[in-house]
C-alpha positions in Angstrom: 88.2 39.7 -106.1 90.3 41.2 -108.9 89.3 41.9 -112.5 92.6 40.5 -113.8 91.7 36.9 -112.9 89.0 36.5 -115.5 91.4 37.5 -118.2 93.5 34.5 -117.3 90.5 32.2 -117.8 90.0 33.7 -121.2 93.6 33.2 -122.1 93.5 29.6 -121.0 90.7 28.8 -123.5 93.0 29.3 -126.4 93.8 26.7 -129.0 94.9 23.2 -127.9 98.3 23.7 -129.5 99.3 26.2 -126.8 97.7 24.3 -124.0 100.9 23.0 -122.5 102.6 26.5 -122.7 99.5 28.1 -121.2 99.4 25.6 -118.3 103.1 26.3 -117.6 102.5 30.1 -117.7 99.5 29.7 -115.4 101.6 27.8 -112.9 104.3 30.4 -113.0 101.7 33.2 -112.6 100.1 31.5 -109.7 103.3 31.1 -107.7 105.2 34.2 -108.7 102.4 36.6 -109.7 99.7 35.8 -107.3 100.2 38.9 -105.3 99.7 40.9 -108.5 96.5 39.0 -109.3 95.1 39.0 -105.8 95.9 42.6 -105.0 95.4 44.7 -108.2 96.0 48.0 -106.4 96.4 49.9 -109.6 93.0 48.9 -111.0 91.0 50.8 -112.1 93.6 53.0 -113.7 94.5 56.0 -111.5 93.8 54.2 -108.2 97.3 54.9 -106.9 97.1 58.7 -107.6 93.4 59.8 -107.8 92.0 59.4 -104.3 88.7 61.1 -103.4 88.5 62.7 -99.9 85.6 62.7 -97.4 85.4 66.4 -98.0 83.9 65.6 -101.4 81.1 63.8 -99.6 80.6 66.6 -97.0 82.3 64.9 -94.1 84.7 66.6 -91.7 87.7 64.3 -91.4 91.2 63.9 -90.3 93.8 62.9 -92.9 95.9 60.4 -91.0 99.3 58.8 -91.5 99.7 55.5 -89.5 103.1 54.0 -89.1 103.2 50.2 -89.0 105.5 48.0 -86.9 107.6 47.2 -90.0 108.2 50.9 -90.7 105.7 51.7 -93.5 103.5 54.8 -93.6 99.8 54.1 -94.4 97.1 56.7 -95.3 93.8 56.6 -93.5 90.7 58.8 -93.0 89.0 59.4 -89.7 85.5 60.9 -89.3 84.4 61.5 -85.7 80.8 62.0 -84.7 79.4 65.4 -83.4 76.1 66.8 -82.2 75.4 67.7 -85.8 76.9 66.3 -89.1 77.5 69.6 -90.9 77.9 70.4 -94.6 81.5 71.4 -95.0 82.0 71.7 -98.8 84.9 73.8 -99.5 86.5 73.6 -96.1 89.8 71.7 -95.7 91.7 71.2 -92.5 95.2 69.9 -92.2 95.4 67.2 -89.6 98.0 65.7 -87.3 99.9 62.5 -88.0 99.7 59.6 -85.5 102.4 57.1 -84.6 101.0 53.9 -83.0 102.2 52.9 -79.4 105.7 51.8 -79.1 106.5 48.1 -78.6 107.4 48.7 -75.0 103.8 49.6 -74.4 104.3 53.3 -73.8 101.8 55.3 -75.7 102.4 58.6 -77.5 100.2 61.6 -76.9 97.4 62.3 -79.4 96.1 65.8 -80.0 92.3 65.8 -79.8 90.6 67.7 -82.7 90.7 71.2 -81.6 87.5 72.1 -83.4 85.4 69.7 -81.2 84.1 71.1 -78.0 83.4 69.0 -74.9 79.9 68.0 -75.9 81.1 66.9 -79.4 83.8 64.9 -77.8 81.3 63.2 -75.6 79.1 62.4 -78.6 82.1 60.8 -80.4 83.1 58.7 -77.5 79.6 57.3 -77.1 79.1 56.3 -80.7 80.1 52.9 -82.3 83.3 53.0 -84.3 83.3 51.3 -87.8 86.6 50.3 -89.3 86.2 49.8 -93.1 88.4 47.2 -94.9 87.8 47.5 -98.6 88.0 44.9 -101.4 91.1 44.1 -103.4 90.7 46.7 -106.2 90.5 50.4 -106.1 91.3 52.6 -103.1 89.6 53.9 -99.9 88.2 56.9 -101.8 85.9 54.5 -103.8 84.2 53.4 -100.6 83.4 56.9 -99.3 79.7 56.6 -100.3 79.5 53.7 -98.0 81.3 55.5 -95.3 78.9 58.4 -95.6 76.0 56.1 -94.8 77.7 54.8 -91.6 78.6 58.4 -90.7 75.5 60.3 -91.5 72.7 57.8 -91.3 74.0 55.6 -88.5 76.0 58.2 -86.7 79.1 56.1 -86.3 82.7 57.2 -86.1 84.4 55.9 -89.2 88.0 54.8 -89.8 89.0 54.0 -93.4 92.3 52.3 -94.1 94.4 52.4 -97.3 96.3 49.1 -97.3 100.0 49.1 -98.0 100.6 49.4 -101.7 97.1 50.9 -102.2 96.4 54.6 -102.9 99.1 56.8 -101.3 100.2 54.2 -98.8 103.8 52.8 -98.9 104.8 49.3 -99.5 103.5 46.3 -101.5 100.4 44.3 -100.5 100.6 40.8 -99.1 98.7 38.6 -96.6 101.3 39.2 -93.9 101.4 42.9 -94.7 97.7 43.5 -94.6 97.5 41.7 -91.3 100.0 44.2 -89.9 98.0 47.1 -91.5 94.8 45.9 -89.9 96.4 45.5 -86.5 98.0 49.0 -86.8 94.5 50.5 -87.5 93.0 48.7 -84.5 95.8 49.9 -82.3 95.2 53.5 -83.4 91.5 53.2 -82.5 92.2 51.6 -79.1 94.7 54.3 -78.2 92.6 57.3 -79.4 91.2 59.3 -76.5 87.7 59.5 -78.0 87.4 56.0 -79.5 89.3 53.8 -77.0 86.0 52.9 -75.1 83.7 52.8 -78.1 82.2 49.6 -79.6 84.4 48.5 -82.5 82.7 47.1 -85.5 84.6 45.7 -88.5 83.1 46.1 -92.0 84.7 44.1 -94.8 83.8 43.5 -98.4 85.4 40.6 -100.4 89.0 40.4 -99.3 88.2 43.0 -96.7 85.9 40.4 -95.1 88.9 38.1 -94.8 91.0 40.9 -93.2 88.1 41.5 -90.8 87.8 37.9 -89.8 91.5 37.5 -89.3 91.7 40.7 -87.2 88.8 39.6 -85.0 90.3 36.2 -84.5 93.5 37.8 -83.3 91.7 40.2 -81.0 88.6 38.3 -79.8 88.0 40.3 -76.7 88.3 43.7 -78.5 86.1 43.4 -81.5 82.4 43.9 -80.7 80.9 42.9 -84.1 81.6 42.1 -87.8 79.7 43.0 -91.0 80.9 40.7 -93.9 79.9 40.9 -97.5 80.7 38.5 -100.3 83.8 37.1 -98.8 85.4 33.6 -99.2 86.5 30.5 -97.3 90.2 30.9 -98.4 92.1 31.8 -101.5 93.1 28.2 -102.4 89.5 27.1 -102.1 88.5 30.0 -104.4 90.9 28.9 -107.2 88.8 26.0 -108.5 85.9 28.3 -109.4 87.9 31.4 -110.5 90.7 29.7 -112.4 89.7 26.1 -112.6 92.6 25.0 -114.9 94.9 25.9 -112.0 93.1 23.7 -109.5 95.7 20.9 -109.6 98.4 23.3 -108.5 96.4 25.4 -106.0 98.8 24.2 -103.3 101.3 26.6 -104.7 99.1 29.5 -103.5 101.0 31.2 -100.6 98.3 33.8 -100.0 95.8 31.8 -98.0 93.5 34.1 -96.0 92.0 31.0 -94.3 88.7 32.6 -93.1 87.1 29.2 -92.5 89.7 28.4 -89.8 90.0 32.0 -88.4 86.2 32.2 -88.0 86.3 29.4 -85.4 88.5 31.6 -83.1 85.9 34.3 -82.8 83.7 33.9 -79.7 80.2 32.8 -80.6 78.8 35.7 -78.6 80.4 38.2 -81.0 77.5 39.6 -83.2 78.0 39.1 -86.9 76.0 40.1 -90.0 76.7 38.3 -93.2 75.4 39.7 -96.5 75.5 37.5 -99.6 74.7 38.2 -103.2 73.4 35.1 -104.8 74.5 36.1 -108.3 78.1 36.7 -107.2 80.1 36.0 -110.3 83.5 36.1 -108.5 83.1 34.4 -105.1 80.6 31.5 -105.4 77.8 32.1 -102.9 78.4 28.7 -101.4 81.5 30.2 -99.7 79.4 32.7 -97.8 76.9 30.0 -96.9 79.6 27.7 -95.6 81.0 30.6 -93.5 77.6 31.0 -92.1 77.4 27.4 -91.1 80.8 27.6 -89.5 79.8 30.8 -87.6 76.7 29.3 -86.2 77.6 25.6 -85.6 78.4 26.2 -81.9 75.3 28.4 -81.2 72.6 26.5 -79.3 69.7 28.8 -80.2 67.5 27.6 -83.0 67.7 29.2 -86.4 64.9 31.7 -87.2 64.0 32.3 -90.9 62.5 35.6 -91.9 61.5 36.9 -95.4 61.3 40.5 -96.3 59.8 41.9 -99.6 60.9 45.1 -101.2 58.8 47.7 -102.9 57.6 46.4 -106.3 59.2 49.2 -108.3 62.6 48.7 -106.7 62.5 45.0 -106.9 61.6 45.1 -110.6 64.4 47.6 -111.2 66.9 45.3 -109.4 65.7 42.2 -111.3 66.0 43.9 -114.7 69.4 45.4 -113.9 70.6 41.8 -113.0 69.3 40.6 -116.4 66.4 38.8 -114.9 63.2 40.4 -115.9 60.3 39.6 -113.6 57.7 39.1 -116.3 56.8 39.9 -119.9 57.6 43.4 -121.1 54.1 43.9 -122.4 52.5 43.4 -119.0 53.9 46.0 -116.6 51.2 45.5 -113.9 51.9 41.7 -113.8 55.6 42.6 -113.7 55.0 44.8 -110.6 53.0 42.2 -108.8 55.6 39.5 -109.4 58.4 41.8 -108.4 56.5 42.6 -105.2 56.7 38.9 -104.3 60.5 39.0 -104.5 62.1 39.1 -101.2 65.3 38.8 -99.2 65.8 35.7 -97.1 67.0 36.5 -93.6 68.2 34.1 -90.9 68.9 34.8 -87.2 70.7 32.4 -84.9 71.8 33.8 -81.6 74.0 36.9 -82.2 74.5 36.0 -85.8 72.5 37.5 -88.7 72.3 36.5 -92.3 70.7 38.2 -95.3 70.8 37.1 -99.0 70.1 39.1 -102.1 68.6 37.1 -105.0 70.1 39.3 -107.7 73.1 40.7 -105.9 76.4 40.4 -107.7 79.9 40.7 -106.4 80.2 44.5 -106.7 76.6 45.7 -106.5 75.1 43.8 -103.5 75.8 46.9 -101.4 73.6 49.1 -103.7 70.4 47.5 -102.5 68.3 49.6 -100.2 67.4 46.6 -97.9 71.2 46.0 -97.5 71.5 49.3 -95.6 68.2 48.8 -93.7 69.6 45.6 -92.4 73.0 47.1 -91.6 71.3 49.9 -89.8 69.2 47.5 -87.7 72.3 45.6 -86.8 74.3 48.7 -85.8 71.4 49.8 -83.6 72.4 47.1 -81.1 75.4 49.2 -80.2 73.6 52.5 -80.0 74.1 54.5 -76.8 72.1 57.5 -77.9 68.3 57.3 -78.0 
């Protein structure tokens, strides 16, 4: 979640003489300023104006403007698959704008990318489509390295949304607003001539996981799979661990994102991959574990536990980066051997997959190599091309 919340914790630890005033301020901030704390769209500085494009990561793309049902214009990127994923540095193509279907059900025409021949279009229409819902800080440009992996390594169509109030999108963020934004994006995919029949996979990090769960719960027959990383049960249930001094007034939180309830509305047959960093300093890992229990409690198949080790050099590097050296500095060989025993616990239960990362933190779990190995294996279920 946001980087502004820890500053409130620090403030609350001031001298006792200001305790009452601090509590009153905290209550006021929780009720009136929670949108600002939960959706820090201006952090890091420049996030509303400096937005990287897929071109900077050598991806041909369409620069989209989506119009929501409440009249806002959202920015989004679309990368469609082709026979070959070319290097396109230095090439920019102005793209069309798309207006979602009217309320009366009549669709508007979409112009298919004129640079895609028939074979390319067939490739795009046969590949899975991944919709990326990012975390609560930054903008869609910050997630382009992740999009590149889906696009180049897994050969998926990729749609990236900039929520309202983020990047160059209009409006102000809120739970109700982000729900509209997510549905607008899904409607765009379902009405697109090349993506309407593709397998739709939602990928969400942190609050993006909550957006994904909510969208899937509202469209249970449309979403084919979810990939969720370091997300939470609900915002009110997150308050005791993030800002414990506000626990008594957590009922004032009107931004709920009740994923624990929404998850029960997603069919048990819907494949799901959950990725949890056990050193998450923002969302307690128990939230992800409880979501796993909810997601699998109606599945009859037995749970299968797997364990996968990483190369010693990488495991040692990750351990040291997390501040957990694997052995004494003066014994590098012993360090490598111990690091080699470090592994990732994996669970399988029916269509649901789980993987945990012993040293993964809130913002770096996705930097582990095995994270993307697992994601790639999960995506392969929806692969139509040998």
